[in-house]
C-alpha positions in Angstrom: -1.9 37.3 -25.7 -0.9 35.0 -28.6 -2.4 35.9 -32.0 -4.9 33.5 -33.5 -3.2 30.4 -35.1 0.1 31.1 -33.4 1.8 28.1 -31.7 3.6 30.2 -29.1 2.3 29.7 -25.6 1.0 32.8 -23.8 3.1 33.7 -20.8 0.1 33.8 -18.4 -0.7 30.2 -19.4 2.9 29.1 -18.8 2.8 30.7 -15.4 -0.6 29.0 -14.6 0.7 25.6 -15.7 3.8 26.0 -13.5 1.6 26.5 -10.5 -0.5 23.4 -11.4 2.3 20.8 -11.8 2.5 21.6 -15.5 -1.3 21.1 -16.2 -4.0 23.3 -17.5 -7.6 22.7 -18.5 -8.7 23.4 -22.1 -11.0 26.1 -20.8 -8.0 27.8 -19.2 -6.0 27.6 -22.4 -8.9 29.2 -24.3 -9.2 32.0 -21.7 -5.5 32.7 -22.3 -6.1 33.2 -26.0 -5.4 29.7 -27.4 -8.4 28.6 -29.6 -9.5 25.0 -29.8 -8.0 24.5 -33.2 -4.6 25.6 -32.0 -5.0 23.3 -28.9 -5.6 20.3 -31.2 -2.6 21.2 -33.4 -0.3 21.5 -30.5 -1.4 18.1 -29.2 -1.1 16.5 -32.6 2.5 17.8 -33.1 3.5 16.8 -29.6 4.1 20.3 -28.2 1.5 19.5 -25.6 0.2 16.2 -24.3 -3.0 15.0 -22.6 -2.9 13.8 -19.0 -6.1 12.6 -17.4 -8.2 14.9 -19.6 -5.9 17.8 -18.8 -3.2 19.4 -21.0 0.4 19.0 -20.0 2.2 22.1 -21.3 5.6 20.4 -21.2 5.1 16.8 -22.3 8.7 15.9 -21.4 8.0 16.6 -17.7 7.6 13.2 -16.0 4.1 12.4 -14.6 3.8 11.6 -11.0 1.5 11.7 -7.9 1.5 15.5 -7.8 0.5 15.8 -11.4 -2.3 13.2 -10.9 -3.5 15.1 -7.9 -3.6 18.4 -9.7 -5.6 16.7 -12.5 -8.1 15.6 -10.0 -8.2 19.0 -8.4 -8.7 20.8 -11.7 -11.7 18.7 -12.6 -13.3 18.4 -9.2 -12.4 22.0 -8.1 -9.4 23.0 -6.1 -11.3 24.2 -3.1 -13.6 21.2 -2.9 -11.2 18.3 -3.8 -9.4 16.1 -1.3 -7.1 13.5 -2.9 -7.2 10.0 -1.5 -6.3 6.4 -2.5 -2.9 5.5 -3.8 -2.2 9.0 -5.0 -2.5 10.3 -1.4 -0.1 7.6 -0.2 2.4 8.5 -2.9 2.1 12.2 -1.9 2.9 11.2 1.7 6.1 9.5 0.5 5.0 6.0 1.1 6.6 3.4 -1.1 4.0 0.9 -2.3 4.9 -2.8 -2.5 5.4 -4.3 -5.9 2.2 -5.8 -7.2 0.0 -3.8 -4.7 -2.7 -2.1 -6.7 -5.4 0.3 -5.6 -7.7 3.0 -6.9 -7.1 6.7 -7.3 -9.8 8.4 -5.3 -11.0 12.0 -5.3 -13.2 13.2 -2.4 -15.5 16.1 -3.2 -17.1 18.5 -0.8 -19.3 20.2 -3.3 -22.1 18.8 -5.5 -21.2 20.5 -8.7 -18.0 18.7 -9.6 -16.8 16.9 -12.7 -15.4 13.4 -13.1 -12.0 12.6 -14.3 -10.9 9.5 -16.2 -9.4 6.7 -14.1 -10.5 8.2 -10.8 -13.2 7.2 -8.3 -15.1 10.3 -7.3 -16.8 10.1 -3.9 -18.4 12.6 -1.6 -16.2 13.5 1.3 -17.4 11.8 4.4 -17.6 13.7 7.7 -16.1 10.8 9.6 -12.4 11.4 8.8 -10.6 11.4 12.1 -7.5 13.3 10.9 -7.1 16.6 9.2 -6.1 16.8 5.6 -2.5 17.3 4.6 -1.4 19.9 2.1 1.3 19.9 -0.6 1.8 22.5 -3.4 -1.8 23.7 -3.1 -3.3 20.2 -3.0 -5.3 18.8 -0.1 -4.9 15.0 0.5 -5.8 12.4 3.0 -3.6 11.2 5.9 -2.2 7.7 5.0 -4.4 5.9 7.4 -7.5 7.6 6.0 -6.4 7.0 2.4 -6.0 3.2 3.1 -9.4 3.1 4.8 -10.9 4.7 1.7 -9.1 2.1 -0.4 -10.5 -0.7 1.7 -14.0 0.5 1.0 -13.4 0.1 -2.8 -11.3 -3.0 -3.4 -12.2 -6.7 -3.6 -11.8 -8.9 -0.5 -8.6 -10.5 -2.1 -7.0 -7.1 -2.6 -8.2 -6.0 0.8 -6.1 -8.7 2.5 -3.0 -7.4 0.8 -3.8 -3.8 1.8 -4.4 -5.0 5.4 -1.1 -6.7 5.5 0.6 -3.6 4.1 -1.0 -1.3 6.6 -0.4 -3.5 9.6 3.2 -4.3 8.7 4.1 -0.7 8.3 2.1 0.3 11.3 0.0 2.8 9.3 -3.1 1.3 10.9 -3.8 -1.1 13.7 -6.7 -3.6 13.9 -8.2 -1.2 16.5 -8.0 1.7 14.0 -10.0 -0.3 11.4 -12.7 -1.3 13.9 -13.0 2.4 14.9 -13.3 3.4 11.3 -16.2 1.0 10.9 -17.9 2.5 13.9 -17.3 6.1 12.7 -18.5 5.5 9.1 -21.5 3.3 9.7 -23.7 6.4 9.9 -22.1 8.3 7.0 -24.0 6.5 4.2 -20.8 5.6 2.4 -20.7 2.7 0.0 -18.4 -0.1 0.7 -19.0 -0.2 4.5 -19.4 -4.0 4.3 -16.0 -4.4 2.6 -14.4 -2.2 5.3 -16.1 -4.3 8.0 -14.7 -7.5 6.5 -11.3 -6.0 6.3 -11.4 -4.9 9.9 -12.5 -8.4 11.1 -9.7 -10.0 9.0 -7.0 -7.6 10.5 -8.4 -8.1 14.0 -8.6 -11.9 13.8 -4.9 -12.5 14.4 -5.2 -16.0 13.0 -2.1 -18.0 12.1 -2.8 -17.5 8.4 -2.8 -13.7 8.8 0.3 -13.9 11.0 2.1 -15.9 8.4 1.2 -13.4 5.7 2.7 -10.6 7.8 5.8 -12.7 8.4 6.3 -13.3 4.6 5.8 -9.6 4.0 8.3 -8.7 6.7 11.0 -11.0 5.2 10.4 -9.4 1.8 10.7 -5.9 3.1 13.9 -6.8 4.9 15.2 -8.3 1.6 15.8 -11.7 3.3 15.8 -14.6 0.8 15.8 -18.3 1.1 12.7 -19.0 3.1 9.9 -21.2 1.8 6.4 -21.8 3.2 5.0 -25.1 4.6 8.3 -27.0 4.4 8.0 -30.8 5.2 10.6 -32.2 7.6 11.3 -36.0 7.1 13.5 -37.7 9.7 14.5 -40.3 7.1 14.5 -40.6 3.4 11.1 -41.7 2.0 9.6 -41.4 5.5 6.4 -39.4 5.9 6.9 -35.8 7.2 7.1 -35.6 11.0 6.3 -31.9 10.9 5.7 -29.0 8.5 7.5 -25.7 9.2 5.6 -22.4 8.7 8.7 -20.8 7.1 11.9 -22.6 6.6 15.4 -21.9 5.2 16.3 -25.4 4.1 20.0 -24.6 3.3 20.7 -23.2 6.8 18.0 -25.3 8.6 16.3 -22.2 10.2 12.7 -22.7 11.1 10.3 -19.8 11.8 7.2 -20.9 13.6 4.5 -18.2 13.6 1.8 -18.1 16.3 -1.4 -16.2 15.6 -3.2 -14.2 18.3 -5.5 -17.1 19.0 -2.5 -19.4 19.7 -3.2 -21.6 22.7 -0.2 -22.1 25.0 -1.9 -24.5 27.5 -3.0 -28.1 27.8 -2.4 -30.7 25.1 -1.6 -28.1 22.4 1.2 -26.8 24.5 2.7 -30.3 25.0 2.4 -31.2 21.3 4.0 -28.0 20.2 7.0 -28.3 22.6 7.5 -32.0 21.6 7.5 -30.9 17.9 10.0 -28.1 18.6 12.4 -30.5 20.5 12.3 -33.0 17.6 13.1 -30.2 15.1 16.0 -29.1 17.2 17.3 -32.6 17.6 17.3 -32.9 13.8 19.6 -29.8 13.7 17.0 -27.0 13.0 17.4 -23.6 14.6 13.9 -22.7 15.7 12.6 -19.1 16.0 9.1 -18.5 17.5 7.3 -15.4 16.4 4.1 -14.2 18.0 1.3 -11.9 16.7 2.4 -9.2 19.2 6.0 -9.4 18.0 4.9 -9.0 14.3 2.6 -6.1 14.9 4.5 -4.2 17.7 8.1 -5.0 17.0 8.6 -6.0 13.3 12.2 -4.6 13.4 13.1 -6.9 16.3 11.7 -9.9 14.4 13.7 -9.2 11.2 16.8 -8.5 13.4 16.4 -11.9 15.1 16.1 -13.6 11.7 19.2 -11.9 10.4 21.1 -12.9 13.6 20.1 -16.5 13.0 21.3 -16.4 9.4 24.7 -15.0 10.5 24.9 -17.6 13.3 24.1 -20.6 11.0 26.2 -19.3 8.1 29.2 -19.0 10.4 28.7 -22.4 12.0 28.3 -24.1 8.6 31.3 -22.2 7.3 29.2 -21.1 4.4 28.3 -17.7 3.0 25.1 -18.3 1.0 23.6 -15.3 -0.7 20.5 -14.7 1.4 20.2 -10.9 1.3 19.1 -9.1 -1.8 
């Protein structure tokens, strides 16, 4: 044990921190023989650092999802804590899209737990359909359950981004979200209304949702050059004869996205085919993408777009920089 006032770190505290992603609680440091005055001195001199109300024994060690998860577990209780939210997704190795923001969530199974800064603390619901995963002594939610927990906490605007993310990466299907609403409607959890709206949005299959998925797919495939709602004018200063959902003006590639509710019969069918013929006569290469193609075979869709780019680049004897 270190003598009072000494700045050396007791070996048992070093070993404990090593097993806890470099973190200890103040109470654990005191139990190892480091008094509160010495703790404050170490923090002030930079020997130690604070992390989510815990102490990082080695401040040079980079923070990450595992360290965040251990901070939650230390405050909530290792045996009763289940990590969820964005931290659980990161522990699962899922790369979050740029700009996608979501809460850090800790689910507690016991009543006597403590809150931790920057974390939403919720009671663990009995409606989880999948068993928890484990990593380095930490229990955390399956990615699908973690996203469902996120959808119960975020605003409707953020919810749409998370739905697009989950659908595009096939972490969740619209049916999974509807099932989650049914399972959790009796659990007494807050945010059920937000989850229900997210499920309806994902299940709608409207053209707007399909276009959002298509844009996300192009971004994930690092395909540049496409712009939304591109007007096509047959002659200069003439009114647009059509607007393309996603267009590559330089290569004249048109991506037309059909939502689940797209009607292929009657007058709508005739108008759509006439519009497509006119685009082709003006030199546009038209690709039609359906809701089923986007949700069931996103790789095939991105492959078709790449093939079209290669074809048009070759025919135009150009090599535009369209891949990032």
